C-alpha positions in Angstrom: 8.4 14.1 25.9 7.9 10.8 26.8 4.8 8.5 26.1 2.4 7.1 28.8 4.2 4.0 29.0 7.8 5.8 29.7 8.8 5.5 26.4 10.2 8.3 24.2 8.2 9.3 20.9 9.8 8.2 17.6 12.1 10.7 15.7 9.1 10.8 13.1 7.3 13.8 11.5 3.9 12.5 9.4 2.5 14.8 6.6 -1.0 14.5 5.5 -2.1 16.6 2.9 -5.7 17.1 2.5 -8.0 19.0 0.0 -11.6 19.2 1.4 -11.4 16.0 3.3 -12.9 17.2 6.4 -15.1 13.8 6.9 -12.2 11.6 6.4 -9.3 13.3 7.9 -9.5 13.6 11.5 -9.7 9.4 11.0 -6.4 9.6 9.5 -4.8 12.1 12.2 -6.4 10.0 15.0 -4.7 6.7 13.5 -1.0 7.9 13.5 -1.5 10.0 17.2 -2.5 6.4 17.9 0.6 4.5 16.8 1.8 1.7 19.8 4.2 1.4 21.5 5.5 4.8 20.3 3.4 7.5 18.4 5.6 10.1 16.1 6.7 12.9 17.6 4.9 15.3 15.3 1.6 15.3 12.8 1.5 17.7 10.3 -1.6 18.2 8.0 -0.9 20.8 5.0 -4.5 22.5 4.3 -3.9 22.5 0.7 -6.7 25.5 -0.1 -10.0 23.5 1.3 -12.6 25.2 1.1 -14.7 23.4 3.9 -13.2 22.4 7.9 -10.7 20.3 7.0 -8.0 22.3 8.8 -10.2 22.9 11.8 -11.1 19.3 12.0 -7.4 18.4 11.7 -6.5 20.3 14.6 -9.2 19.1 17.2 -7.7 15.7 16.3 -4.4 16.7 17.6 -2.2 17.9 14.2 0.1 20.9 13.5 -1.8 22.6 10.6 -0.2 24.7 7.7 -2.6 25.8 5.1 -2.2 27.3 1.5 -4.0 30.0 0.7 -5.0 28.1 -2.6 -4.9 24.9 -3.9 -1.5 23.9 -5.1 -2.2 20.1 -6.0 -0.2 16.8 -3.9 2.9 17.6 -4.8 3.3 21.0 -3.3 1.5 19.9 -0.3 3.8 17.4 0.3 6.6 19.4 -0.1 5.2 22.1 2.0 5.4 19.5 5.1 8.5 18.4 4.2 10.1 22.2 4.3 7.7 22.3 8.0 8.7 19.0 9.3 11.3 18.9 12.5 12.0 15.4 12.6 14.8 13.5 10.5 12.3 10.8 9.4 8.9 11.4 7.4 6.2 9.4 7.0 3.7 9.7 4.4 -0.3 9.3 5.1 -3.2 10.3 2.9 -6.5 12.2 4.4 -8.2 9.5 3.6 -6.5 6.4 4.4 -5.5 5.3 8.0 -2.8 3.4 9.7 -3.2 0.2 11.8 -1.5 0.8 15.5 1.5 -1.2 14.4 2.8 0.4 11.5 5.2 2.2 12.5 6.5 -0.3 15.1 6.6 -2.9 12.2 8.8 -0.7 10.1 11.4 1.3 12.9 13.4 -1.9 13.7 14.3 -2.1 9.7 15.2 1.4 9.6 19.1 1.4 9.7 21.2 1.3 6.2 17.9 1.7 4.4 16.4 5.4 2.7 12.8 4.0 2.2 10.9 1.7 4.2 7.2 0.6 3.3 4.6 -1.9 4.9 1.8 -3.8 3.2 -1.8 -1.7 2.8 -5.0 -3.6 2.4 -7.5 -1.8 0.1 -10.5 -1.7 0.8 -13.6 -1.4 -1.1 -16.9 0.5 0.6 -18.7 -3.2 -0.7 -16.0 -5.1 2.3 -13.7 -6.2 -0.5 -10.2 -5.7 0.0 -7.2 -6.6 -1.5 -3.5 -6.9 -0.5 -1.3 -4.1 -1.8 2.7 -5.2 -1.0 5.4 -7.7 -1.9 4.3 -11.4 -2.4 6.8 -12.7 -0.1 5.2 -13.0 3.6 9.0 -11.6 4.8 8.8 -8.6 2.6 11.3 -7.4 -0.2 14.2 -5.9 -0.3 14.5 -3.0 -3.0 18.0 -2.7 -4.3 17.8 -0.6 -7.5 14.8 2.0 -8.6 14.3 -0.8 -11.3 12.5 -2.8 -8.3 9.7 -0.3 -8.5 9.8 0.7 -11.9 7.0 -1.7 -12.8 5.6 -3.4 -9.8 3.3 -1.5 -7.8 4.2 -2.7 -4.4 4.6 0.8 -2.7 1.4 2.6 -1.4 2.3 6.3 -0.4 0.0 6.1 2.8 2.7 3.2 3.7 5.9 5.5 3.3 8.6 5.8 5.9 12.1 7.7 4.8 14.9 9.7 5.8 13.9 13.0 5.3 17.8 14.2 4.5 17.8 11.8 1.3 14.5 13.2 0.2 15.7 16.8 0.3 18.7 15.4 -1.6 17.0 13.6 -4.2 14.9 16.7 -4.9 11.6 16.2 -2.7 8.5 15.6 -4.8 8.0 16.8 -8.4 5.1 19.5 -8.6 3.1 17.9 -11.4 0.2 19.6 -12.8 -2.1 18.5 -15.8 -1.6 15.3 -17.3 1.0 14.6 -15.1 -0.8 14.8 -11.7 -0.7 12.0 -9.8 2.7 10.1 -10.3 4.5 11.8 -8.3 5.1 9.1 -5.5 6.2 6.7 -7.8 8.6 9.9 -9.2 10.1 9.9 -6.1 10.7 6.6 -4.8 12.6 6.2 -8.0 15.3 9.0 -7.1 15.4 7.7 -3.5 16.0 4.3 -4.8 19.4 6.2 -6.5 20.4 6.9 -2.7 20.0 3.7 -1.2 18.0 0.9 -0.7 14.6 -0.1 0.5 12.9 -2.4 2.0 9.3 -3.1 1.7 7.2 -5.5 4.6 4.7 -7.9 3.8 2.9 -7.3 6.9 -0.2 -5.0 6.4 -0.1 -1.9 8.5 -2.4 0.6 6.3 -5.9 0.8 5.1 -6.2 2.4 1.6 -9.8 3.3 1.4 -11.3 3.2 -2.2 -13.9 6.3 -3.1 -15.2 8.0 -5.9 -12.7 11.1 -5.9 -9.9 9.6 -5.7 -7.0 10.2 -8.5 -6.4 6.3 -8.6 -9.6 6.2 -10.5 -7.8 7.9 -13.5 -7.1 4.7 -15.0 -5.5 5.1 -18.4 -4.2 8.5 -17.5 -2.2 7.4 -14.5 -0.4 4.8 -16.8 0.3 7.1 -19.7 1.5 9.3 -16.5 3.9 6.8 -15.2 4.9 5.4 -18.4 6.5 9.2 -19.2 8.0 9.1 -15.8 10.2 6.0 -16.6 10.8 7.6 -19.9 12.2 10.8 -18.1 14.9 8.4 -16.4 16.2 7.4 -19.6 19.6 8.6 -18.8 20.1 6.7 -15.5 22.6 3.8 -15.1 19.7 1.6 -13.8 17.2 2.4 -16.7 16.9 -0.4 -18.8 14.7 0.2 -22.6 13.3 -3.2 -21.6 11.5 -1.2 -18.5 8.9 0.6 -21.0 8.6 -2.8 -22.8 7.7 -4.1 -19.4 5.6 -1.2 -18.4 3.4 -1.8 -21.8 3.2 -5.7 -21.0 1.4 -5.2 -18.1 -0.6 -2.0 -19.2 -1.7 -4.2 -22.5 -3.2 -6.7 -20.1 -5.6 -4.5 -17.8 -6.4 -2.9 -21.3 -7.5 -6.4 -22.4 -9.4 -7.3 -19.4 -10.9 -3.7 -19.3 -12.1 -4.4 -22.8 -13.2 -7.8 -22.5 -15.8 -6.9 -19.6 -17.1 -4.4 -21.5 -17.9 -6.9 -23.9 -15.1 -6.3 -27.0 -13.9 -9.3 -27.7 -11.9 -8.3 -30.3 -10.2 -5.3 -28.8 -9.3 -7.6 -25.6 -7.7 -9.9 -28.4 -5.8 -7.0 -30.1 -4.2 -6.0 -26.7 -3.2 -9.8 -25.6 -1.7 -9.6 -29.3 0.6 -6.7 -28.9 1.4 -8.1 -25.2 2.3 -11.5 -27.0 4.6 -9.6 -29.6 6.8 -8.0 -26.6 8.8 -10.4 -24.8 9.9 -8.3 -22.3 6.1 -7.2 -21.9 5.0 -11.0 -21.6 7.8 -12.1 -19.0 7.1 -8.6 -16.8 3.1 -9.7 -17.0 4.1 -12.9 -15.7 6.0 -11.4 -13.1 3.1 -9.0 -12.0 0.3 -11.9 -12.3 2.6 -13.7 -9.8 2.5 -10.5 -7.6 -1.8 -9.6 -7.7 -2.1 -13.7 -7.3 -0.5 -13.5 -4.0 -2.3 -10.0 -3.6 -5.3 -12.0 -3.8 -4.6 -14.9 -1.6 -3.3 -12.7 1.3 -5.8 -10.3 1.0 -8.2 -12.6 3.3 -5.1 -13.0 5.6 -5.7 -10.2 7.5 -8.6 -8.0 8.8 -9.2 -4.5 8.7 -8.5 -4.4 12.0 -5.1 -6.1 11.9 -6.2 -9.4 13.2 -5.1 -12.4 11.6 -7.9 -14.6 10.6 -8.1 -18.0 11.8 -10.3 -20.2 9.5 -12.9 -23.0 11.4 -14.1 -25.6 8.8 -16.2 -26.9 11.5 -18.3 -24.5 13.2 -19.0 -27.5 15.5 -15.8 -26.8 16.9 -15.4 -23.3 17.2 -13.8 -21.7 19.9 -16.1 -19.3 22.1 -13.4 -16.6 21.8 -10.5 -16.4 19.2 -6.9 -16.6 20.2 -5.2 -13.3 20.9 -4.6 -11.8 17.8 -6.8 -13.4 15.5 -10.0 -13.1 14.2 -12.7 -16.0 13.6 -14.2 -16.7 9.8 -16.1 -19.6 8.6 -15.2 -20.0 5.0 -17.9 -20.6 2.3 -19.2 -24.2 1.5 -22.0 -26.4 2.8 -19.5 -29.0 3.6 -16.2 -29.0 5.2 -14.7 -30.6 1.9 -16.5 -27.1 0.1 -14.5 -25.0 3.0 -11.0 -26.5 2.2 -11.8 -25.9 -1.4 -12.7 -21.9 -0.4 -9.7 -22.0 1.6 -7.4 -23.0 -1.4 -8.1 -20.1 -3.3 -8.3 -17.6 -0.1 -6.3 -19.4 2.5 -6.8 -17.8 6.1 -3.3 -17.0 8.1 -4.4 -20.1 10.3 -6.9 -23.0 10.6 -8.5 -24.7 13.2 -7.7 -28.4 13.0 -8.7 -31.6 14.4 -6.3 -34.4 13.1 -2.9 -34.9 11.4 -4.1 -34.6 7.8 -5.9 -31.4 8.4 -2.4 -30.2 9.8 -0.7 -31.6 6.8 -3.5 -30.1 4.7 -3.2 -27.0 6.4 0.5 -26.4 5.9 0.2 -27.0 1.8 -2.4 -24.8 1.2 -0.1 -21.8 3.1 -1.8 -21.8 6.5 -0.8 -22.3 10.0 -2.4 -25.7 11.5 -3.9 -24.4 15.4 -5.0 -27.0 17.8 
């Protein structure tokens, strides 16, 4: 079957597990079907024993629905999707997230030779905040080993495209329960990368919507579960004990920050002392902080519509309409200098400039000069 523009659909099954998500599942399904220039061949929603009308909403939105009689949790729901998928590639999308229209098109050209692909994501908070989740390099990052994703979290589940035969060969999703529930994703990424290489794009193509009912809110429990996953691979050729030290360093930093925010200064210092005594953890922390710093800077370079931001430091020179693909923004600050200082911390994708010195400044701050 050809699309309206004459292009065939991509040979991809989109798997969307859903449990009591009648309020968000239509958005997820619609975003998958709205991929351009070619949509996926199939969008499959696994209704994991919902008590609301999730299945009916998903069907009305255009998905094929498979139902679980009872709730079997995330790993089992995704494995049911794999069992019913008809296409050689599978893409994952959570029922409370959404794709930007270019998601599949931005990944598809990179598929040759890789078993795992992923786009970058915007972590969107209810108060309008957003954070870039992905590699710090604008050109993306090649994944050569499972160790490349063992500590640094740059692969968002809703951004993943993978070869179905390799997912099957790797053993599909482990159906964790109890305290281990919630780390099915990274567990599979580790096994997939034992079968080949991966690529994570630096281009944002997924919106991850934060809300109170998510597993990611479990915090320390998920960190402990992820460490247990890493320990379970101790016999693999790629595994090094330093990976556990590295993970402990990152977790120790996060614990120190949490203690500081709670006003527990001594506890924060104790966590930092633990990181300092762990050389592998300290080095891993420096790498992680680089990724997070780049994520904060890049979070202001794209809007939730996918448009790149064009900063206007002199509002009097703002165009009536932004160039195609851009959204206009005026950085905070009462003066031009103050706005450039704000852009030094949170650069836009591009900045409107009026003179050569500003052009040089824009490039120095990591922005494309326009004008």
